[in-house]
Every structure is written in C-alpha cells, then in structure tokens.
PDB file of N, CA, C and O in Angstrom:
ATOM      1  N   MET A   1     -15.013 -58.618 -12.445  1.00  0.00           N
ATOM      2  CA  MET A   1     -14.339 -57.570 -14.021  1.00  0.00           C
ATOM      3  C   MET A   1     -15.324 -58.318 -14.520  1.00  0.00           C
ATOM      4  O   MET A   1     -15.749 -59.459 -14.337  1.00  0.00           O
ATOM      5  N   LYS A   2     -15.741 -56.857 -15.598  1.00  0.00           N
ATOM      6  CA  LYS A   2     -17.236 -57.212 -16.319  1.00  0.00           C
ATOM      7  C   LYS A   2     -16.789 -57.448 -17.836  1.00  0.00           C
ATOM      8  O   LYS A   2     -15.651 -57.378 -18.300  1.00  0.00           O
ATOM      9  N   PHE A   3     -17.632 -57.658 -18.291  1.00  0.00           N
ATOM     10  CA  PHE A   3     -17.498 -58.077 -19.885  1.00  0.00           C
ATOM     11  C   PHE A   3     -16.905 -56.482 -20.412  1.00  0.00           C
ATOM     12  O   PHE A   3     -15.677 -56.430 -20.350  1.00  0.00           O
ATOM     13  N   THR A   4     -17.351 -55.612 -20.749  1.00  0.00           N
ATOM     14  CA  THR A   4     -17.146 -53.959 -20.694  1.00  0.00           C
ATOM     15  C   THR A   4     -15.591 -53.791 -20.737  1.00  0.00           C
ATOM     16  O   THR A   4     -15.004 -53.240 -21.669  1.00  0.00           O
ATOM     17  N   GLU A   5     -15.027 -54.284 -19.711  1.00  0.00           N
ATOM     18  CA  GLU A   5     -13.803 -54.011 -19.601  1.00  0.00           C
ATOM     19  C   GLU A   5     -12.430 -54.793 -19.999  1.00  0.00           C
ATOM     20  O   GLU A   5     -11.268 -54.731 -19.596  1.00  0.00           O
ATOM     21  N   LEU A   6     -13.018 -55.445 -20.838  1.00  0.00           N
ATOM     22  CA  LEU A   6     -12.087 -56.021 -21.444  1.00  0.00           C
ATOM     23  C   LEU A   6     -11.824 -55.563 -22.804  1.00  0.00           C
ATOM     24  O   LEU A   6     -12.580 -55.091 -23.653  1.00  0.00           O
ATOM     25  N   GLU A   7     -10.223 -55.884 -22.815  1.00  0.00           N
ATOM     26  CA  GLU A   7      -9.416 -55.027 -24.381  1.00  0.00           C
ATOM     27  C   GLU A   7      -9.294 -55.740 -25.497  1.00  0.00           C
ATOM     28  O   GLU A   7      -9.524 -55.384 -26.653  1.00  0.00           O
ATOM     29  N   ASN A   8      -8.748 -57.236 -24.912  1.00  0.00           N
ATOM     30  CA  ASN A   8      -8.753 -58.387 -25.663  1.00  0.00           C
ATOM     31  C   ASN A   8      -9.141 -59.460 -25.130  1.00  0.00           C
ATOM     32  O   ASN A   8      -9.366 -59.622 -23.930  1.00  0.00           O
ATOM     33  N   CYS A   9      -9.272 -60.485 -26.240  1.00  0.00           N
ATOM     34  CA  CYS A   9      -9.191 -61.681 -25.535  1.00  0.00           C
ATOM     35  C   CYS A   9      -8.089 -62.483 -24.759  1.00  0.00           C
ATOM     36  O   CYS A   9      -6.980 -62.862 -25.135  1.00  0.00           O
ATOM     37  N   PRO A  10      -8.841 -62.645 -23.368  1.00  0.00           N
ATOM     38  CA  PRO A  10      -7.934 -63.355 -22.140  1.00  0.00           C
ATOM     39  C   PRO A  10      -7.475 -64.600 -22.918  1.00  0.00           C
ATOM     40  O   PRO A  10      -6.272 -64.732 -23.142  1.00  0.00           O
ATOM     41  N   PHE A  11      -8.249 -65.412 -23.292  1.00  0.00           N
ATOM     42  CA  PHE A  11      -7.046 -66.628 -24.031  1.00  0.00           C
ATOM     43  C   PHE A  11      -6.465 -66.463 -25.148  1.00  0.00           C
ATOM     44  O   PHE A  11      -5.823 -67.399 -25.625  1.00  0.00           O
ATOM     45  N   CYS A  12      -6.563 -65.200 -25.831  1.00  0.00           N
ATOM     46  CA  CYS A  12      -5.526 -65.576 -27.285  1.00  0.00           C
ATOM     47  C   CYS A  12      -4.996 -63.814 -27.790  1.00  0.00           C
ATOM     48  O   CYS A  12      -4.082 -63.654 -28.599  1.00  0.00           O
ATOM     49  N   GLY A  13      -5.420 -63.148 -27.430  1.00  0.00           N
ATOM     50  CA  GLY A  13      -5.403 -61.652 -27.466  1.00  0.00           C
ATOM     51  C   GLY A  13      -5.751 -60.968 -28.678  1.00  0.00           C
ATOM     52  O   GLY A  13      -5.330 -59.899 -29.121  1.00  0.00           O
ATOM     53  N   CYS A  14      -6.422 -61.610 -29.042  1.00  0.00           N
ATOM     54  CA  CYS A  14      -7.556 -61.216 -30.407  1.00  0.00           C
ATOM     55  C   CYS A  14      -8.484 -59.768 -29.954  1.00  0.00           C
ATOM     56  O   CYS A  14      -9.082 -59.436 -28.931  1.00  0.00           O
ATOM     57  N   GLU A  15      -8.308 -59.294 -30.948  1.00  0.00           N
ATOM     58  CA  GLU A  15      -9.302 -57.750 -30.777  1.00  0.00           C
ATOM     59  C   GLU A  15     -10.560 -57.341 -31.181  1.00  0.00           C
ATOM     60  O   GLU A  15     -10.983 -56.192 -31.307  1.00  0.00           O
ATOM     61  N   GLU A  16     -11.340 -58.825 -31.450  1.00  0.00           N
ATOM     62  CA  GLU A  16     -12.707 -59.071 -32.132  1.00  0.00           C
ATOM     63  C   GLU A  16     -13.463 -60.424 -31.305  1.00  0.00           C
ATOM     64  O   GLU A  16     -12.985 -61.437 -30.796  1.00  0.00           O
ATOM     65  N   TYR A  17     -14.296 -60.121 -31.385  1.00  0.00           N
ATOM     66  CA  TYR A  17     -15.402 -60.784 -31.057  1.00  0.00           C
ATOM     67  C   TYR A  17     -16.478 -61.096 -31.803  1.00  0.00           C
ATOM     68  O   TYR A  17     -16.648 -60.381 -32.791  1.00  0.00           O
ATOM     69  N   PHE A  18     -17.208 -61.912 -31.623  1.00  0.00           N
ATOM     70  CA  PHE A  18     -18.636 -62.077 -32.306  1.00  0.00           C
ATOM     71  C   PHE A  18     -20.126 -62.694 -31.457  1.00  0.00           C
ATOM     72  O   PHE A  18     -19.931 -63.191 -30.347  1.00  0.00           O
ATOM     73  N   GLU A  19     -20.830 -62.673 -31.717  1.00  0.00           N
ATOM     74  CA  GLU A  19     -22.203 -63.326 -31.418  1.00  0.00           C
ATOM     75  C   GLU A  19     -22.653 -63.986 -32.509  1.00  0.00           C
ATOM     76  O   GLU A  19     -22.462 -63.647 -33.677  1.00  0.00           O
ATOM     77  N   ARG A  20     -23.325 -65.047 -32.077  1.00  0.00           N
ATOM     78  CA  ARG A  20     -24.087 -66.041 -32.709  1.00  0.00           C
ATOM     79  C   ARG A  20     -25.023 -65.587 -31.822  1.00  0.00           C
ATOM     80  O   ARG A  20     -25.165 -65.482 -30.604  1.00  0.00           O
ATOM     81  N   SER A  21     -26.138 -65.142 -33.730  1.00  0.00           N
ATOM     82  CA  SER A  21     -27.292 -64.734 -33.102  1.00  0.00           C
ATOM     83  C   SER A  21     -28.258 -65.906 -33.879  1.00  0.00           C
ATOM     84  O   SER A  21     -27.652 -66.570 -34.720  1.00  0.00           O
ATOM     85  N   ARG A  22     -29.583 -66.200 -33.698  1.00  0.00           N
ATOM     86  CA  ARG A  22     -30.415 -66.944 -34.342  1.00  0.00           C
ATOM     87  C   ARG A  22     -31.483 -65.904 -35.239  1.00  0.00           C
ATOM     88  O   ARG A  22     -32.224 -65.107 -34.663  1.00  0.00           O
ATOM     89  N   ILE A  23     -31.444 -66.015 -36.366  1.00  0.00           N
ATOM     90  CA  ILE A  23     -32.251 -65.427 -37.507  1.00  0.00           C
ATOM     91  C   ILE A  23     -33.669 -66.018 -37.900  1.00  0.00           C
ATOM     92  O   ILE A  23     -33.866 -67.192 -37.589  1.00  0.00           O
ATOM     93  N   THR A  24     -34.430 -65.493 -38.392  1.00  0.00           N
ATOM     94  CA  THR A  24     -35.671 -65.940 -38.718  1.00  0.00           C
ATOM     95  C   THR A  24     -36.275 -64.971 -39.494  1.00  0.00           C
ATOM     96  O   THR A  24     -36.453 -63.795 -39.178  1.00  0.00           O
ATOM     97  N   GLY A  25     -36.727 -65.777 -41.015  1.00  0.00           N
ATOM     98  CA  GLY A  25     -37.041 -65.067 -42.147  1.00  0.00           C
ATOM     99  C   GLY A  25     -36.745 -65.511 -43.394  1.00  0.00           C
ATOM    100  O   GLY A  25     -36.281 -66.643 -43.528  1.00  0.00           O
ATOM    101  N   TYR A  26     -36.941 -64.788 -44.354  1.00  0.00           N
ATOM    102  CA  TYR A  26     -36.468 -65.185 -45.511  1.00  0.00           C
ATOM    103  C   TYR A  26     -35.610 -64.281 -46.185  1.00  0.00           C
ATOM    104  O   TYR A  26     -35.537 -63.155 -45.693  1.00  0.00           O
ATOM    105  N   VAL A  27     -34.720 -64.602 -47.541  1.00  0.00           N
ATOM    106  CA  VAL A  27     -33.827 -63.821 -48.272  1.00  0.00           C
ATOM    107  C   VAL A  27     -34.336 -63.842 -49.531  1.00  0.00           C
ATOM    108  O   VAL A  27     -34.575 -64.936 -50.041  1.00  0.00           O
ATOM    109  N   GLN A  28     -34.580 -62.687 -50.218  1.00  0.00           N
ATOM    110  CA  GLN A  28     -34.525 -62.437 -51.883  1.00  0.00           C
ATOM    111  C   GLN A  28     -33.304 -62.141 -52.043  1.00  0.00           C
ATOM    112  O   GLN A  28     -32.853 -61.153 -51.464  1.00  0.00           O
ATOM    113  N   TYR A  29     -32.425 -63.000 -52.935  1.00  0.00           N
ATOM    114  CA  TYR A  29     -31.212 -62.697 -53.757  1.00  0.00           C
ATOM    115  C   TYR A  29     -31.581 -62.483 -55.375  1.00  0.00           C
ATOM    116  O   TYR A  29     -32.070 -63.334 -56.119  1.00  0.00           O
ATOM    117  N   PHE A  30     -31.241 -61.223 -55.684  1.00  0.00           N
ATOM    118  CA  PHE A  30     -31.578 -61.072 -57.103  1.00  0.00           C
ATOM    119  C   PHE A  30     -29.991 -61.628 -57.732  1.00  0.00           C
ATOM    120  O   PHE A  30     -28.875 -61.616 -57.213  1.00  0.00           O
ATOM    121  N   ILE A  31     -30.499 -62.122 -59.137  1.00  0.00           N
ATOM    122  CA  ILE A  31     -29.272 -62.412 -60.481  1.00  0.00           C
ATOM    123  C   ILE A  31     -30.259 -62.023 -61.233  1.00  0.00           C
ATOM    124  O   ILE A  31     -31.478 -62.195 -61.246  1.00  0.00           O
ATOM    125  N   ARG A  32     -29.180 -61.241 -62.108  1.00  0.00           N
ATOM    126  CA  ARG A  32     -29.946 -60.988 -63.691  1.00  0.00           C
ATOM    127  C   ARG A  32     -29.850 -62.207 -65.045  1.00  0.00           C
ATOM    128  O   ARG A  32     -28.956 -63.053 -65.072  1.00  0.00           O
ATOM    129  N   PHE A  33     -30.625 -62.132 -65.810  1.00  0.00           N
ATOM    130  CA  PHE A  33     -30.864 -62.988 -66.844  1.00  0.00           C
ATOM    131  C   PHE A  33     -29.630 -63.501 -67.481  1.00  0.00           C
ATOM    132  O   PHE A  33     -29.435 -64.564 -68.071  1.00  0.00           O
ATOM    133  N   ASP A  34     -28.628 -62.236 -67.159  1.00  0.00           N
ATOM    134  CA  ASP A  34     -27.295 -62.790 -67.813  1.00  0.00           C
ATOM    135  C   ASP A  34     -26.353 -62.937 -66.894  1.00  0.00           C
ATOM    136  O   ASP A  34     -25.233 -62.441 -66.768  1.00  0.00           O
ATOM    137  N   GLY A  35     -26.918 -63.628 -66.324  1.00  0.00           N
ATOM    138  CA  GLY A  35     -25.935 -64.325 -64.774  1.00  0.00           C
ATOM    139  C   GLY A  35     -25.097 -63.518 -63.981  1.00  0.00           C
ATOM    140  O   GLY A  35     -24.332 -64.077 -63.195  1.00  0.00           O
ATOM    141  N   GLU A  36     -25.133 -61.618 -64.107  1.00  0.00           N
ATOM    142  CA  GLU A  36     -24.824 -61.325 -63.195  1.00  0.00           C
ATOM    143  C   GLU A  36     -25.413 -60.987 -61.509  1.00  0.00           C
ATOM    144  O   GLU A  36     -26.616 -61.116 -61.282  1.00  0.00           O
ATOM    145  N   GLU A  37     -24.732 -60.681 -60.719  1.00  0.00           N
ATOM    146  CA  GLU A  37     -25.089 -59.964 -59.670  1.00  0.00           C
ATOM    147  C   GLU A  37     -25.714 -59.116 -59.604  1.00  0.00           C
ATOM    148  O   GLU A  37     -25.220 -58.236 -60.309  1.00  0.00           O
ATOM    149  N   THR A  38     -26.757 -58.732 -59.061  1.00  0.00           N
ATOM    150  CA  THR A  38     -27.510 -57.367 -58.701  1.00  0.00           C
ATOM    151  C   THR A  38     -26.809 -56.782 -57.696  1.00  0.00           C
ATOM    152  O   THR A  38     -25.685 -57.043 -57.266  1.00  0.00           O
ATOM    153  N   ASP A  39     -27.905 -55.649 -57.248  1.00  0.00           N
ATOM    154  CA  ASP A  39     -27.309 -55.237 -55.943  1.00  0.00           C
ATOM    155  C   ASP A  39     -28.580 -55.825 -55.205  1.00  0.00           C
ATOM    156  O   ASP A  39     -29.787 -55.964 -55.404  1.00  0.00           O
ATOM    157  N   ASN A  40     -27.592 -56.101 -54.209  1.00  0.00           N
ATOM    158  CA  ASN A  40     -28.775 -57.650 -53.346  1.00  0.00           C
ATOM    159  C   ASN A  40     -28.482 -56.892 -51.963  1.00  0.00           C
ATOM    160  O   ASN A  40     -28.589 -57.609 -50.968  1.00  0.00           O
ATOM    161  N   SER A  41     -27.995 -55.040 -51.667  1.00  0.00           N
ATOM    162  CA  SER A  41     -28.235 -54.990 -50.473  1.00  0.00           C
ATOM    163  C   SER A  41     -28.979 -54.606 -49.289  1.00  0.00           C
ATOM    164  O   SER A  41     -28.701 -54.060 -48.221  1.00  0.00           O
ATOM    165  N   ASN A  42     -30.243 -55.176 -49.958  1.00  0.00           N
ATOM    166  CA  ASN A  42     -31.456 -55.011 -49.311  1.00  0.00           C
ATOM    167  C   ASN A  42     -31.884 -56.049 -48.993  1.00  0.00           C
ATOM    168  O   ASN A  42     -32.994 -56.138 -48.467  1.00  0.00           O
ATOM    169  N   MET A  43     -30.939 -57.330 -49.285  1.00  0.00           N
ATOM    170  CA  MET A  43     -31.785 -59.018 -49.241  1.00  0.00           C
ATOM    171  C   MET A  43     -32.173 -59.601 -47.881  1.00  0.00           C
ATOM    172  O   MET A  43     -33.088 -60.394 -47.659  1.00  0.00           O
ATOM    173  N   TYR A  44     -31.218 -59.005 -46.916  1.00  0.00           N
ATOM    174  CA  TYR A  44     -32.016 -58.909 -45.061  1.00  0.00           C
ATOM    175  C   TYR A  44     -32.898 -58.624 -44.908  1.00  0.00           C
ATOM    176  O   TYR A  44     -33.563 -59.350 -44.169  1.00  0.00           O
ATOM    177  N   ASP A  45     -33.446 -57.596 -45.376  1.00  0.00           N
ATOM    178  CA  ASP A  45     -34.615 -56.758 -44.908  1.00  0.00           C
ATOM    179  C   ASP A  45     -35.607 -57.227 -44.118  1.00  0.00           C
ATOM    180  O   ASP A  45     -36.260 -56.740 -43.196  1.00  0.00           O
ATOM    181  N   THR A  46     -35.575 -58.788 -44.936  1.00  0.00           N
ATOM    182  CA  THR A  46     -37.006 -59.096 -44.490  1.00  0.00           C
ATOM    183  C   THR A  46     -36.529 -60.408 -42.811  1.00  0.00           C
ATOM    184  O   THR A  46     -37.349 -61.223 -42.387  1.00  0.00           O
ATOM    185  N   THR A  47     -35.289 -60.255 -42.289  1.00  0.00           N
ATOM    186  CA  THR A  47     -35.055 -60.965 -41.762  1.00  0.00           C
ATOM    187  C   THR A  47     -35.131 -60.182 -40.442  1.00  0.00           C
ATOM    188  O   THR A  47     -35.365 -58.987 -40.259  1.00  0.00           O
ATOM    189  N   ARG A  48     -34.748 -61.650 -39.150  1.00  0.00           N
ATOM    190  CA  ARG A  48     -35.684 -61.201 -38.048  1.00  0.00           C
ATOM    191  C   ARG A  48     -34.454 -61.648 -37.499  1.00  0.00           C
ATOM    192  O   ARG A  48     -34.057 -62.790 -37.728  1.00  0.00           O
ATOM    193  N   THR A  49     -33.684 -60.687 -36.651  1.00  0.00           N
ATOM    194  CA  THR A  49     -32.305 -61.270 -35.701  1.00  0.00           C
ATOM    195  C   THR A  49     -32.573 -61.021 -34.302  1.00  0.00           C
ATOM    196  O   THR A  49     -32.891 -59.943 -33.800  1.00  0.00           O
ATOM    197  N   MET A  50     -32.402 -62.197 -33.694  1.00  0.00           N
ATOM    198  CA  MET A  50     -32.773 -62.577 -32.293  1.00  0.00           C
ATOM    199  C   MET A  50     -31.271 -62.565 -31.252  1.00  0.00           C
ATOM    200  O   MET A  50     -30.774 -63.688 -31.165  1.00  0.00           O
ATOM    201  N   PRO A  51     -30.703 -61.735 -30.669  1.00  0.00           N
ATOM    202  CA  PRO A  51     -29.416 -61.379 -30.209  1.00  0.00           C
ATOM    203  C   PRO A  51     -30.131 -62.274 -28.533  1.00  0.00           C
ATOM    204  O   PRO A  51     -31.202 -62.323 -27.928  1.00  0.00           O
ATOM    205  N   ASN A  52     -28.548 -62.911 -28.381  1.00  0.00           N
ATOM    206  CA  ASN A  52     -28.698 -63.424 -26.572  1.00  0.00           C
ATOM    207  C   ASN A  52     -27.652 -62.761 -26.519  1.00  0.00           C
ATOM    208  O   ASN A  52     -27.544 -63.042 -25.325  1.00  0.00           O
ATOM    209  N   GLY A  53     -26.702 -62.087 -26.717  1.00  0.00           N
ATOM    210  CA  GLY A  53     -25.952 -61.836 -26.064  1.00  0.00           C
ATOM    211  C   GLY A  53     -24.057 -62.450 -25.494  1.00  0.00           C
ATOM    212  O   GLY A  53     -23.034 -62.081 -24.916  1.00  0.00           O
ATOM    213  N   LYS A  54     -24.718 -63.623 -26.226  1.00  0.00           N
ATOM    214  CA  LYS A  54     -23.289 -64.665 -25.769  1.00  0.00           C
ATOM    215  C   LYS A  54     -21.997 -64.066 -26.792  1.00  0.00           C
ATOM    216  O   LYS A  54     -22.310 -64.192 -27.976  1.00  0.00           O
ATOM    217  N   VAL A  55     -20.930 -63.584 -26.637  1.00  0.00           N
ATOM    218  CA  VAL A  55     -19.584 -63.729 -27.453  1.00  0.00           C
ATOM    219  C   VAL A  55     -18.488 -64.594 -27.411  1.00  0.00           C
ATOM    220  O   VAL A  55     -18.041 -65.077 -26.370  1.00  0.00           O
ATOM    221  N   TYR A  56     -17.872 -64.874 -28.993  1.00  0.00           N
ATOM    222  CA  TYR A  56     -16.870 -65.439 -28.537  1.00  0.00           C
ATOM    223  C   TYR A  56     -15.766 -64.930 -29.170  1.00  0.00           C
ATOM    224  O   TYR A  56     -16.003 -63.967 -29.900  1.00  0.00           O
ATOM    225  N   CYS A  57     -14.435 -65.360 -29.090  1.00  0.00           N
ATOM    226  CA  CYS A  57     -13.481 -64.652 -29.523  1.00  0.00           C
ATOM    227  C   CYS A  57     -13.478 -65.341 -31.134  1.00  0.00           C
ATOM    228  O   CYS A  57     -13.613 -66.451 -31.649  1.00  0.00           O
ATOM    229  N   GLY A  58     -13.195 -63.713 -31.613  1.00  0.00           N
ATOM    230  CA  GLY A  58     -13.104 -64.058 -33.241  1.00  0.00           C
ATOM    231  C   GLY A  58     -12.240 -64.987 -33.647  1.00  0.00           C
ATOM    232  O   GLY A  58     -12.637 -65.755 -34.524  1.00  0.00           O
ATOM    233  N   GLU A  59     -10.830 -65.151 -33.105  1.00  0.00           N
ATOM    234  CA  GLU A  59      -9.691 -66.537 -33.401  1.00  0.00           C
ATOM    235  C   GLU A  59      -9.999 -67.347 -32.717  1.00  0.00           C
ATOM    236  O   GLU A  59     -10.596 -68.270 -33.270  1.00  0.00           O
ATOM    237  N   CYS A  60      -9.831 -67.436 -31.554  1.00  0.00           N
ATOM    238  CA  CYS A  60      -9.982 -68.635 -30.696  1.00  0.00           C
ATOM    239  C   CYS A  60     -11.568 -69.492 -30.530  1.00  0.00           C
ATOM    240  O   CYS A  60     -11.775 -70.591 -30.015  1.00  0.00           O
ATOM    241  N   GLU A  61     -12.304 -68.775 -31.009  1.00  0.00           N
ATOM    242  CA  GLU A  61     -13.739 -68.724 -30.480  1.00  0.00           C
ATOM    243  C   GLU A  61     -13.920 -69.509 -29.524  1.00  0.00           C
ATOM    244  O   GLU A  61     -14.571 -70.554 -29.497  1.00  0.00           O
ATOM    245  N   ARG A  62     -13.144 -68.836 -28.464  1.00  0.00           N
ATOM    246  CA  ARG A  62     -13.620 -69.644 -26.793  1.00  0.00           C
ATOM    247  C   ARG A  62     -15.046 -68.554 -26.083  1.00  0.00           C
ATOM    248  O   ARG A  62     -14.782 -67.379 -26.340  1.00  0.00           O
ATOM    249  N   TYR A  63     -16.028 -68.649 -25.517  1.00  0.00           N
ATOM    250  CA  TYR A  63     -16.380 -68.403 -25.311  1.00  0.00           C
ATOM    251  C   TYR A  63     -16.663 -67.265 -24.343  1.00  0.00           C
ATOM    252  O   TYR A  63     -17.414 -67.736 -23.489  1.00  0.00           O
ATOM    253  N   LEU A  64     -16.392 -65.879 -24.052  1.00  0.00           N
ATOM    254  CA  LEU A  64     -16.376 -64.655 -23.452  1.00  0.00           C
ATOM    255  C   LEU A  64     -16.859 -64.523 -22.411  1.00  0.00           C
ATOM    256  O   LEU A  64     -16.271 -64.336 -21.345  1.00  0.00           O
ATOM    257  N   GLY A  65     -18.409 -64.635 -22.672  1.00  0.00           N
ATOM    258  CA  GLY A  65     -19.460 -63.894 -21.731  1.00  0.00           C
ATOM    259  C   GLY A  65     -20.475 -63.339 -22.114  1.00  0.00           C
ATOM    260  O   GLY A  65     -20.829 -63.978 -23.104  1.00  0.00           O
ATOM    261  N   ASN A  66     -21.239 -62.452 -21.921  1.00  0.00           N
ATOM    262  CA  ASN A  66     -22.295 -61.901 -21.657  1.00  0.00           C
ATOM    263  C   ASN A  66     -22.698 -60.311 -22.028  1.00  0.00           C
ATOM    264  O   ASN A  66     -23.221 -59.551 -21.213  1.00  0.00           O
ATOM    265  N   TYR A  67     -22.336 -59.933 -23.489  1.00  0.00           N
ATOM    266  CA  TYR A  67     -22.608 -58.418 -22.976  1.00  0.00           C
ATOM    267  C   TYR A  67     -23.568 -57.439 -22.997  1.00  0.00           C
ATOM    268  O   TYR A  67     -23.540 -56.210 -22.940  1.00  0.00           O
ATOM    269  N   ILE A  68     -24.473 -58.321 -23.097  1.00  0.00           N
ATOM    270  CA  ILE A  68     -26.269 -57.841 -22.063  1.00  0.00           C
ATOM    271  C   ILE A  68     -25.840 -58.022 -21.045  1.00  0.00           C
ATOM    272  O   ILE A  68     -25.440 -56.920 -20.671  1.00  0.00           O
ATOM    273  N   THR A  69     -25.634 -58.784 -20.252  1.00  0.00           N
ATOM    274  CA  THR A  69     -25.648 -58.553 -18.957  1.00  0.00           C
ATOM    275  C   THR A  69     -24.494 -58.226 -18.031  1.00  0.00           C
ATOM    276  O   THR A  69     -24.482 -58.148 -16.803  1.00  0.00           O
ATOM    277  N   ASP A  70     -23.279 -58.012 -19.147  1.00  0.00           N
ATOM    278  CA  ASP A  70     -21.949 -57.404 -18.689  1.00  0.00           C
ATOM    279  C   ASP A  70     -21.297 -58.224 -17.944  1.00  0.00           C
ATOM    280  O   ASP A  70     -20.507 -57.795 -17.103  1.00  0.00           O
ATOM    281  N   THR A  71     -21.553 -59.767 -18.153  1.00  0.00           N
ATOM    282  CA  THR A  71     -20.665 -60.645 -17.336  1.00  0.00           C
ATOM    283  C   THR A  71     -19.535 -61.865 -18.274  1.00  0.00           C
ATOM    284  O   THR A  71     -19.775 -62.536 -19.278  1.00  0.00           O
ATOM    285  N   LEU A  72     -18.315 -61.757 -17.447  1.00  0.00           N
ATOM    286  CA  LEU A  72     -17.501 -63.152 -18.004  1.00  0.00           C
ATOM    287  C   LEU A  72     -17.964 -64.178 -17.960  1.00  0.00           C
ATOM    288  O   LEU A  72     -18.991 -64.379 -17.311  1.00  0.00           O
ATOM    289  N   SER A  73     -17.244 -65.273 -18.743  1.00  0.00           N
ATOM    290  CA  SER A  73     -17.165 -66.540 -18.500  1.00  0.00           C
ATOM    291  C   SER A  73     -16.735 -67.043 -17.207  1.00  0.00           C
ATOM    292  O   SER A  73     -16.579 -66.127 -16.400  1.00  0.00           O
ATOM    293  N   ALA A  74     -16.557 -67.900 -16.869  1.00  0.00           N
ATOM    294  CA  ALA A  74     -15.540 -68.357 -15.693  1.00  0.00           C
ATOM    295  C   ALA A  74     -14.698 -68.237 -16.221  1.00  0.00           C
ATOM    296  O   ALA A  74     -13.922 -67.328 -15.927  1.00  0.00           O
ATOM    297  N   ALA A  75     -14.381 -69.327 -17.525  1.00  0.00           N
ATOM    298  CA  ALA A  75     -12.959 -69.430 -17.639  1.00  0.00           C
ATOM    299  C   ALA A  75     -12.659 -68.234 -18.369  1.00  0.00           C
ATOM    300  O   ALA A  75     -11.429 -68.212 -18.397  1.00  0.00           O
ATOM    301  N   ALA A  76     -13.019 -67.395 -18.875  1.00  0.00           N
ATOM    302  CA  ALA A  76     -12.246 -65.460 -19.278  1.00  0.00           C
ATOM    303  C   ALA A  76     -11.977 -65.290 -18.025  1.00  0.00           C
ATOM    304  O   ALA A  76     -10.777 -65.089 -17.837  1.00  0.00           O
ATOM    305  N   ALA A  77     -12.750 -65.289 -16.897  1.00  0.00           N
ATOM    306  CA  ALA A  77     -12.378 -64.851 -15.533  1.00  0.00           C
ATOM    307  C   ALA A  77     -11.058 -65.245 -14.766  1.00  0.00           C
ATOM    308  O   ALA A  77     -10.141 -64.590 -14.271  1.00  0.00           O
ATOM    309  N   LYS A  78     -11.338 -66.563 -14.872  1.00  0.00           N
ATOM    310  CA  LYS A  78     -10.261 -66.955 -14.022  1.00  0.00           C
ATOM    311  C   LYS A  78      -8.751 -66.766 -15.007  1.00  0.00           C
ATOM    312  O   LYS A  78      -7.667 -66.787 -14.422  1.00  0.00           O
ATOM    313  N   LYS A  79      -8.795 -66.651 -15.978  1.00  0.00           N
ATOM    314  CA  LYS A  79      -7.467 -65.971 -16.962  1.00  0.00           C
ATOM    315  C   LYS A  79      -7.275 -65.179 -16.967  1.00  0.00           C
ATOM    316  O   LYS A  79      -6.059 -64.991 -16.985  1.00  0.00           O
ATOM    317  N   VAL A  80      -8.242 -63.772 -16.960  1.00  0.00           N
ATOM    318  CA  VAL A  80      -7.532 -62.490 -16.342  1.00  0.00           C
ATOM    319  C   VAL A  80      -7.375 -62.358 -15.082  1.00  0.00           C
ATOM    320  O   VAL A  80      -7.528 -61.206 -14.676  1.00  0.00           O
ATOM    321  N   LEU A  81      -7.093 -63.232 -14.227  1.00  0.00           N
ATOM    322  CA  LEU A  81      -7.183 -62.958 -12.642  1.00  0.00           C
ATOM    323  C   LEU A  81      -5.933 -63.511 -12.805  1.00  0.00           C
ATOM    324  O   LEU A  81      -5.122 -62.854 -12.153  1.00  0.00           O
ATOM    325  N   ARG A  82      -5.294 -64.658 -13.531  1.00  0.00           N
ATOM    326  CA  ARG A  82      -3.940 -65.324 -13.625  1.00  0.00           C
ATOM    327  C   ARG A  82      -3.184 -64.202 -14.164  1.00  0.00           C
ATOM    328  O   ARG A  82      -1.990 -64.297 -13.880  1.00  0.00           O
ATOM    329  N   LYS A  83      -3.565 -62.893 -15.031  1.00  0.00           N
ATOM    330  CA  LYS A  83      -2.379 -62.067 -15.852  1.00  0.00           C
ATOM    331  C   LYS A  83      -2.251 -61.311 -15.064  1.00  0.00           C
ATOM    332  O   LYS A  83      -1.426 -60.409 -15.202  1.00  0.00           O
TER     333      LYS A  83
END
C-alpha cells in the first residue's frame, strides 16, 4: 500500500496529518505603539521552508510515512495489513 492510499491514520483513525519541516530566515512581527497587534499576514514572507516529506498523525503523532516518496512507514503498513 502507498501513502496516498490512506484515508485516515491506521493507528487511531484521525483524518489529519502534519509534516515537521525545517524553517530558516527571520520573522518581522509588527505591534502598534498603543499595544494593539497590526496586520502581520506577511510575517513569514522572509522565511524558507525545507520540506522532507515525513508525515505524522495529527492526533496520536505516530510516524505514517513519506508523501514525497509515497511510502508508508513499516509500522503503518503492518497496521493496515492487520485490518
């Protein structure tokens, strides 16, 4: 089975996953002199994200596989086969 064939986490059933990525650069966070926050929607424009493809379950945080290579982790593949 491939990662793209998963419909949810084989361990807990969660329907979301996340990727831990390395980020470099700096952030500019603007605040008004009266203490109020201003529009900071562009604060990450000067950063660079380096994806690695490794994804984890959004709830149980177990390693699921790699979306770039479209592969499942060994533990996730075993769990899928047991179901």
